[in-house]
Backbone bond lengths (Angstrom), bond angles and torsions (degrees), N, CA, C in turn:
res aa  C-N    CA-C-N  psi(-1)  N-CA   C-N-CA  omega(-1)  CA-C   N-CA-C  phi
1 X - - - 1.451 - - 1.525 108.17 -
2 X 1.322 117.02 135.04 1.455 120.69 -179.94 1.526 109.87 -71.72
3 X 1.325 114.88 165.26 1.455 120.54 -179.96 1.523 111.23 -62.39
4 X 1.355 116.65 -38.06 1.467 120.66 178.18 1.521 110.35 -65.49
5 X 1.338 117.09 -44.02 1.467 121.02 177.40 1.517 110.88 -60.46
6 X 1.328 116.94 -39.16 1.466 120.96 179.24 1.517 111.19 -64.28
7 X 1.337 116.48 -40.73 1.465 119.84 179.29 1.526 111.18 -65.74
8 X 1.337 116.33 -41.37 1.465 120.14 177.75 1.519 109.82 -63.35
9 X 1.322 116.71 -45.10 1.461 120.77 179.24 1.533 110.66 -61.86
10 X 1.328 116.93 -40.98 1.466 120.48 178.85 1.525 110.25 -63.74
11 X 1.340 117.42 -42.85 1.468 120.33 178.60 1.523 111.21 -61.90
12 X 1.316 116.43 -41.89 1.473 119.81 178.62 1.519 110.91 -63.51
13 X 1.301 116.29 -42.07 1.474 118.80 -179.01 1.521 111.07 -67.66
14 X 1.328 117.28 -40.59 1.463 118.95 176.74 1.526 110.69 -68.10
15 X 1.328 116.81 -31.07 1.461 120.20 173.83 1.521 111.22 -63.43
16 X 1.329 116.37 -39.44 1.471 120.35 176.45 1.519 110.59 -65.15
17 X 1.324 117.11 -39.39 1.470 120.91 176.65 1.527 109.50 -60.30
18 X 1.329 116.68 -47.30 1.468 120.64 -178.78 1.527 111.19 -62.62
19 X 1.331 117.04 -42.95 1.466 120.27 -179.71 1.521 111.04 -62.96
20 X 1.321 116.67 -43.97 1.463 120.17 179.37 1.528 110.78 -67.39
21 X 1.323 117.20 -38.67 1.466 120.39 178.41 1.525 110.85 -62.69
22 X 1.324 117.32 -41.18 1.465 120.69 178.03 1.527 109.93 -65.52
23 X 1.329 116.78 -42.99 1.470 119.97 178.91 1.527 111.02 -60.67
24 X 1.334 117.35 -41.72 1.467 120.23 177.82 1.524 111.09 -65.32
25 X 1.319 117.15 -39.97 1.462 120.41 178.54 1.523 110.68 -62.10
26 X 1.318 116.90 -48.31 1.462 120.61 -179.69 1.524 110.45 -61.61
27 X 1.329 116.67 -46.09 1.466 120.16 179.83 1.525 111.79 -63.66
28 X 1.318 116.54 -26.27 1.460 120.52 -176.86 1.526 114.06 -85.03
29 X 1.316 117.35 -24.63 1.467 118.96 -176.54 1.523 113.41 -104.60
30 X 1.319 117.08 -14.69 1.464 119.96 178.67 1.526 108.47 -76.82
31 X 1.326 117.49 132.36 1.466 119.34 178.95 1.534 111.16 -60.01
32 X 1.310 115.26 143.49 1.458 121.45 -179.63 1.521 108.75 -84.10
33 X 1.340 115.94 130.10 1.454 120.74 179.73 1.514 111.79 -72.76
34 X 1.312 115.68 165.77 1.460 121.15 -178.40 1.511 113.98 -71.60
35 X 1.345 119.24 -13.51 1.450 121.28 -176.67 1.512 114.74 -83.79
36 X 1.335 117.58 -4.94 1.459 120.54 -177.74 1.523 109.09 -99.54
37 X 1.326 117.51 117.23 1.464 118.48 178.60 1.523 110.19 -69.96
38 X 1.319 116.23 130.97 1.462 119.39 -177.41 1.520 112.71 -122.19
39 X 1.320 117.79 -5.17 1.458 117.50 -178.16 1.518 110.28 -75.81
40 X 1.315 115.61 156.13 1.455 121.49 -175.28 1.519 112.10 -80.00
41 X 1.289 118.21 -22.47 1.463 120.54 -179.59 1.521 111.71 63.32
42 X 1.325 115.99 -149.46 1.472 120.88 -177.01 1.527 113.44 -73.16
43 X 1.330 117.53 -24.55 1.463 120.26 -174.53 1.522 113.20 -80.92
44 X 1.320 117.40 -22.78 1.456 120.31 -176.27 1.521 112.43 84.08
45 X 1.340 117.17 -0.73 1.460 121.85 -179.14 1.520 108.50 -117.21
46 X 1.327 116.25 122.47 1.467 120.09 -179.91 1.526 110.44 -94.34
47 X 1.319 115.90 167.26 1.466 120.63 174.45 1.520 111.05 -61.32
48 X 1.325 116.91 -34.00 1.457 120.38 178.35 1.524 111.25 -67.54
49 X 1.333 117.31 -37.08 1.470 120.72 176.22 1.525 109.70 -60.80
50 X 1.327 115.44 -47.43 1.467 120.58 -179.81 1.522 109.94 -63.51
51 X 1.322 117.26 -41.77 1.463 121.11 -179.91 1.527 111.11 -61.65
52 X 1.330 117.30 -40.50 1.470 120.24 177.28 1.523 110.54 -60.95
53 X 1.313 116.92 -49.94 1.460 120.66 -176.99 1.532 110.37 -63.13
54 X 1.311 117.40 -48.34 1.469 120.87 -178.05 1.534 111.37 -66.03
55 X 1.316 116.80 -44.42 1.469 120.08 -179.27 1.518 112.47 -61.29
56 X 1.311 117.03 -44.44 1.461 119.98 -178.11 1.517 112.19 -79.00
57 X 1.330 117.92 -24.70 1.466 120.32 171.90 1.529 108.69 -65.83
58 X 1.325 116.92 -43.83 1.467 120.85 178.49 1.524 111.13 -62.97
59 X 1.326 116.39 -43.03 1.466 119.63 179.31 1.526 110.51 -63.72
60 X 1.326 117.14 -45.59 1.469 120.24 -179.26 1.526 111.24 -63.76
61 X 1.338 116.50 -38.15 1.464 119.67 177.76 1.533 110.00 -61.19
62 X 1.333 116.92 -47.25 1.462 119.43 -178.17 1.528 111.12 -67.36
63 X 1.325 117.65 -36.26 1.471 120.70 176.10 1.530 109.79 -63.80
64 X 1.319 116.71 -44.00 1.468 121.23 179.74 1.524 110.41 -59.28
65 X 1.320 116.48 -48.07 1.476 120.49 -179.55 1.524 110.88 -63.78
66 X 1.319 117.27 -40.17 1.464 120.56 179.10 1.528 110.95 -65.99
67 X 1.315 117.16 -41.39 1.467 120.10 178.39 1.520 111.29 -63.77
68 X 1.335 117.26 -41.77 1.460 119.89 179.07 1.517 111.58 -62.30
69 X 1.327 117.29 -46.63 1.465 120.25 -179.67 1.524 109.85 -64.92
70 X 1.333 117.46 -42.45 1.461 120.63 178.81 1.516 110.56 -63.09
71 X 1.317 116.34 -40.65 1.462 121.82 -179.99 1.528 110.47 -63.69
72 X 1.331 116.67 -40.45 1.457 120.59 -178.68 1.517 112.28 -73.72
73 X 1.336 118.18 -29.50 1.460 120.81 -175.37 1.529 112.83 -91.98
74 X 1.293 117.86 -14.72 1.464 121.79 -178.42 1.532 109.06 -112.22
75 X 1.302 115.25 155.51 1.459 119.72 174.90 1.526 107.50 -88.35
76 X 1.329 116.74 81.44 1.462 120.56 -175.54 1.514 112.61 -101.41
77 X 1.305 117.37 10.21 1.449 119.18 179.08 1.508 111.86 87.54
78 X 1.297 115.72 -165.42 1.461 122.31 -173.30 1.524 111.24 -95.40
79 X 1.304 116.41 48.65 1.460 120.14 178.00 1.515 108.65 -65.30
80 X 1.299 116.58 127.87 1.460 119.43 -178.58 1.516 110.41 -74.21
81 X 1.334 114.82 157.47 1.455 119.49 177.21 1.525 110.64 -61.84
82 X 1.317 117.57 -33.30 1.463 120.78 178.90 1.518 112.19 -60.60
83 X 1.326 116.26 -39.85 1.456 120.49 178.59 1.531 109.63 -67.25
84 X 1.329 117.20 -41.01 1.462 120.37 177.82 1.525 110.62 -62.77
85 X 1.322 116.84 -43.31 1.462 120.52 -179.12 1.524 110.95 -66.22
86 X 1.324 116.58 -43.55 1.466 119.84 177.48 1.530 109.92 -62.91
87 X 1.326 116.48 -38.66 1.460 120.54 177.55 1.516 111.96 -62.44
88 X 1.335 116.49 -39.96 1.473 120.33 178.82 1.521 110.40 -63.66
89 X 1.331 116.81 -43.29 1.472 120.01 179.10 1.521 109.99 -64.92
90 X 1.326 116.80 -48.17 1.464 120.38 -178.00 1.523 112.23 -63.10
91 X 1.323 117.20 -42.04 1.461 120.66 178.70 1.524 110.82 -62.25
92 X 1.323 115.99 -43.47 1.464 120.49 -179.04 1.527 111.10 -66.92
93 X 1.320 116.76 -44.74 1.471 120.20 179.70 1.531 110.13 -65.40
94 X 1.320 117.46 -41.06 1.469 120.46 178.48 1.525 110.68 -61.52
95 X 1.315 117.30 -38.85 1.462 120.55 177.07 1.526 109.91 -62.83
96 X 1.329 116.89 -43.27 1.461 120.98 178.31 1.521 112.23 -62.15
97 X 1.328 116.84 -40.83 1.464 120.32 176.93 1.523 109.74 -62.77
98 X 1.329 116.08 -41.93 1.461 119.77 177.87 1.522 112.31 -60.34
99 X 1.317 116.29 -42.54 1.471 119.68 177.83 1.523 110.49 -64.33
100 X 1.322 117.48 -41.28 1.465 119.90 178.10 1.531 110.64 -61.21
101 X 1.322 117.21 -37.67 1.466 120.44 177.93 1.523 110.67 -66.80
102 X 1.335 116.78 -39.80 1.465 120.36 176.74 1.521 109.64 -62.32
103 X 1.333 117.28 -42.48 1.466 120.58 177.77 1.519 111.05 -59.96
104 X 1.324 116.63 -39.62 1.457 120.51 179.94 1.516 112.98 -63.93
105 X 1.321 116.69 -31.67 1.456 121.51 -179.16 1.530 111.46 -84.37
106 X 1.334 116.25 -44.53 1.462 120.36 -173.61 1.519 114.08 -78.06
107 X 1.341 117.64 -36.70 1.456 119.09 -170.26 1.511 108.94 61.43
108 X 1.257 125.80 174.12 1.462 127.65 -7.73 1.527 112.91 -73.03
109 X 1.322 117.98 -7.24 1.455 120.81 174.36 1.528 107.28 -78.80
110 X 1.329 117.68 166.22 1.457 119.06 -176.04 1.522 111.76 -133.74
111 X 1.329 114.73 160.02 1.461 122.91 176.45 1.518 108.90 -63.91
112 X 1.349 116.99 136.15 1.456 120.45 -179.17 1.527 110.84 -144.09
113 X 1.323 115.56 121.14 1.465 120.88 175.25 1.525 109.77 -65.49
114 X 1.327 117.47 -34.69 1.465 120.58 177.47 1.527 110.97 -60.81
115 X 1.326 116.94 -40.57 1.465 120.04 177.74 1.527 111.10 -64.66
116 X 1.324 116.72 -38.26 1.470 120.15 177.45 1.526 109.80 -62.24
117 X 1.323 116.97 -41.36 1.467 120.48 178.09 1.532 110.78 -63.08
118 X 1.333 116.97 -42.49 1.463 120.15 177.43 1.530 110.88 -64.14
119 X 1.318 117.13 -39.74 1.466 120.98 177.06 1.527 110.67 -61.36
120 X 1.334 116.76 -41.10 1.460 121.38 179.76 1.530 110.71 -65.45
121 X 1.325 116.97 -40.76 1.466 120.32 176.63 1.531 109.39 -61.20
122 X 1.322 116.41 -46.35 1.457 120.49 177.95 1.522 111.90 -60.57
123 X 1.331 117.11 -41.90 1.464 120.53 179.30 1.525 110.80 -61.27
124 X 1.317 116.49 -44.72 1.465 119.79 178.02 1.514 112.24 -61.73
125 X 1.328 116.41 -43.16 1.462 120.54 179.10 1.534 111.30 -65.50
126 X 1.318 116.83 -39.46 1.461 120.54 179.64 1.518 112.33 -64.88
127 X 1.320 116.73 -42.47 1.462 120.16 178.00 1.530 109.91 -67.21
128 X 1.320 116.90 -42.10 1.475 120.10 177.95 1.526 110.68 -60.57
129 X 1.322 117.26 -42.39 1.462 120.59 177.87 1.518 110.67 -63.18
130 X 1.318 116.25 -39.62 1.466 119.96 177.73 1.516 112.26 -61.28
131 X 1.335 116.77 -39.52 1.458 121.55 177.84 1.523 110.64 -65.35
132 X 1.325 115.93 -45.78 1.468 119.87 -179.39 1.528 110.76 -61.70
133 X 1.322 117.07 -45.99 1.466 120.71 -178.91 1.518 110.64 -64.39
134 X 1.302 116.93 -39.70 1.481 120.18 -179.74 1.523 111.12 -65.25
135 X 1.310 117.62 -35.26 1.474 120.84 -178.75 1.529 112.35 -77.60
136 X 1.320 116.95 -23.41 1.470 120.30 -177.76 1.488 112.01 -79.71
């Protein structure tokens, strides 16, 4: 792939990251209607728990892919893949913490450490999935 193609691909991937980040922000600050079941029931896992894990796994996956393409298209030195992967997790978790802080200020949703933990689990799973897909 040429350097120009790499830059275009990197821009598209970062655009996907931005679009997903905006979607997560909107979904996180909009009040939840009464028609969505949120209780955990017998399993102990609610739809909101699953949504946190899946949403942040998707975000971490797109961040991971964007970082890899950016790393390959730019002369960024000998940054190890481990540093890129840790960066993807940290960036995703930091975004989730930021959203939780916004929820705490805006209401009617509230700040939740449990949600941050679910976001972190999702971020780890998303980065792991990105690694597996890249190796296959």
